[in-house]
N, C-alpha and C positions, 0 to 999 in steps of 0.2 A: 124409095128410089131403087131402080133396078141395076145401077152401077155405081162406081166410085168416082164420079166425075163432078167437079165444081166448075161452072162456067161463069167467069167474071165478066160483068158488063159495066163499063165506066160511063157515068153520066155527068160530064163537067158543066153543070148548070148552076149559075147563081142568079138567074133571072127572077127567081121567086123570093130572093132575100133582099134585105135592106142595105147590105154593104157588099162590096166586091171581095173575091178571094176564094170562096168555097169551090169555084170552078176548077181550082188546082188540086182539090182534094184527091181525086182518083190517082193523079200522078204521084202525089205525096205518099199515099198509102202503098202504091206499087213500089216506090223508091225505098220504102221502109222494109221491103223484103217479103211482101205478102205471098207471092207465087211460090217462092222457094220454101217459105215456112209451111205452107199447106202441103207441098210435095213431100217434105220431111215427115209429115204425119201420115203419109201413105195415100193422099188424094191425087187423082189425076186432074190437073188444072188446065182448062181451056180458057185462055184470055182472048175474048172477042174484041178487045180494044174499046174505044169510046164512041158513043153516039155523037154525031155532029150537032153542035149547039150554037145558035146564033150569038154573036157578040153584042152585048147590050148597047154599046156606043154606036152600033150601026142601025139601031132600031129606034122608033119613036113610040113613047108610051101613049096609047090612044085613050085609055081609061085609067085614071089614077086610083080608082077603087079596085081594079084588077090589073095590076101592073104587068105588062108583057104577056097578056093573056094569049094572043095568037101564037106567040113563040113557044110558050109553055105547053100549049095544046099540041103543037107540032112535035116537041121533044117527047112528050108522054105517049103520044100515039106510036112513035117508034119504039119506045121502051116496052109498051104493052105487048107489041108483036114479038119482040125478042124474048121477053119473059114467058109468054105463052108458048113459044117455040121450044124453049128450054124444058118447060114442064111436059110438053108433048113428047119430047125425046127422052124423058126420064133422067135428066141431069139437074143438078142443084144450081139455081141461079143465085149468084152473089153480086149484088148491085152496089157500086161505089159512087158516092156523091161527093160534091154536088149538094145543093140545098134540098130540103125535105119535100119540096113540091114534086120531086120525082116519085114520091110514094103514090101519087095518083096513077101513074103508068104501071108501076110494079104491082100494085094491088089489082088493077084491072087485068093485067096479064095472068096473075095467079088465079083469078076468078073465071078465066076463060073456060069454055066447055063445061060450065056448071060446077067447077071444082069447089069443094068445101074445105076451107082452111081456118085455123085459129090465128089470132094476131096478138103478139105482145109488142107494145110500142113504148120503148124506153125514151123518155123525153121530159125535159123541164116544162115544156109547154103542152097544151092540150091539142094543138093543131086542129081545132074544131070550129074555127071561125068560118064565116061566109061573107058574101057581099053585104049582107045586112048588119054584120057585127064587127067587121074589120075596121081598125083605125088607120092602119098603114097601107092597106091594099097589097101587102106582100103575100103571094099565094103559098109560100112555104108554111104559112100559118093555117092552111085550109085543107091539107090532103086527107085527113081522117074524116072530116065532114063530107068532103067530096065523095070519098069511097062509100059513105053511108047514104049517098043520094041527095046531099044538101049542098047547094051552090049553083054556080053558073052552069047552064045546060051544056055549054061547050066542054066543060070539065067532067061533069057527071056522066056524059054520054060516051066518054072514051071507053072502048071495049064493050059497049052496049048500054042500054038504058037501065039495066038492073042494078041493084045495090051490090057492091063488091065485097062487103064484109057482113058477117053476122054479129050483131051487137052483143049477143049473149056469149060469144066466144072471143070478144075483143077486150084487151086489158092494157091500160096505160100504167107504166111504172116510173116513179121518180118525179111526178109533177110538183112544181113549186111556184109556177108563175102562170096563172090562168086568168084570162080576161073575164070580167063579171058576166057579160052576156054569154060568153063561151061556157062558163061554169053552169049557167042555167040550162043551156042546151044539153050539156053532158049529163046533168042530173035527170033530165027528162028522158034520156036514152037508157038502154040496158048495158051500156059500156061500163066496165069496172075500172075505177081509178084508184090506184095506190099512190098517195102523196108521200112527200118526204117525211111527214109526221108518221104515217103508217110504217115506213121503213125504220124510223127511229124507235117506234114503240114495239113493233113486231120482230124486227130484224129482217135482213134480206133473205135469209134461208126460208123463212115462213112466207114472205111476200111472193117470192118467185115460185115456191111450191104451190101456193094458192093460184097464182097466175097460170101456171102450167095446167093445173086441173081444170080451170075455166076454159082456157084456150084449146085444150085437147079434147074436150068432151064432145064426142060425135063428129069429130073432124078428121081429115086425112093427113094432117100435119100442122105445124106451127110456122108461121112466117115471123121472123124477128126483125123488127125495124129499130135500129139503134142510132139515135141522135147523140153525138158525143157531148152535146151541151148538158146532158143529164149528169155528167160527172163534174165534180167541183172544179172550177177553173184553176185552182192551185195545181191540180194534177193534169188537167186538159185545157191549157190556155188557148190553144189554137182552134177555136170554134167561132161560128158566126154570131151567136147571141149568148155570150156567157152570163150566167147568173150564179151568185155565190150560194153556198149551202147545198151543193149536190152530193151525189153518192161518191164513195171513195173508190180508189183503185181496186182494193180487195173486194169490196161489195160488188163492183162491176164484174170482176173475174168470177166470183162465186156464182153470180147469177148465170153467167155463160156456162160454167162447169156443170151446174145442176141442169141447165137446159140440155147440154150434151148428154148427160147421164140419162135423161128422160127418153132419148131416142126419137123425139117428136119433131126436131128442127128439119124442115124441108126446104127452106129458103131464107135468105137474109139480105138486109141492106144496111149499109153504114154511111151516115151522112153528116154534113155540116163541119167537116174538117177544113179549117182555113189556115193554110201555111203562112199567110202574111202576118197573122197574129200569133203564130206558134213560136216556140223556143227550141231551136235545133231539131225540129221535126218530132218532138216527143209525143205530140198528140196523135200523129199518124202512126208512130211506133206502138202507141197504146192501142190504136184501132186494130193493128195487125195482131197484137197479143189477144185482144178480145175475140176477134174472128177465130183465131186458132183455138181458144178455149171453147168456143161454141161448137167447133168441129172436132173436138175430142182430145185436145192437148191436156195432159195431166202433169201434175208436179211429180208424182211417183207412180 
């Protein structure tokens, strides 16, 4: 990046999720002091506000296998353009969610003009479902598959018909709940998956170091997509789809610190913060801390 600017893009979307609340995530993260914390680290912060998102109660679900498809396409088309603009202007896009369906637009924007980036996807889930494998019809379980050209054409065509990611430079970290058909699809791909067992056996330092090597090989930078449900719900209770047995507070910070040390982070998104389920905004505060660690905050 040619300057010291982070541009915040809020995406208050919960259309892709199965429960309400993550639409308030961008506000909760900002309220936890994000802008000021980044400024204290020396970053120039441009907050572009929030994308306008339709309210679910005002819409009718036309296809239960792809819930709120037209509305999600509309939001991700907007996000794709904003992210592409940020990259063209040489600033770092920081996207605040919102549910993980926004990953469709962010990855499309990052891939604009043929850009080559690596991807590290912190998530309990694989997010690699499609129309043929989904049980819920929730599109927040599909963004990684969509970015790889798998899914409804309305989604895969956002930003162009091409694939938005390179499988060999894509890494999932922290997986512990993957659907059977989704697992088969991931195994058939070149995407690298580090499960919680891998983290338990190897340690986070080794896992994130391997992940950075994979994601940075031959790319212009790494996009970090961080779903807060990858952290154990004891430490991050305010998430859309909590699953016990996640990574710890310190493992999450260590991963972000090592990413910052690598110098490869060129964009980031933080998703699935649900203030309705939170306890005194501690999950949003954790999100702020992790973002700061990813952008250079050190203990000493």
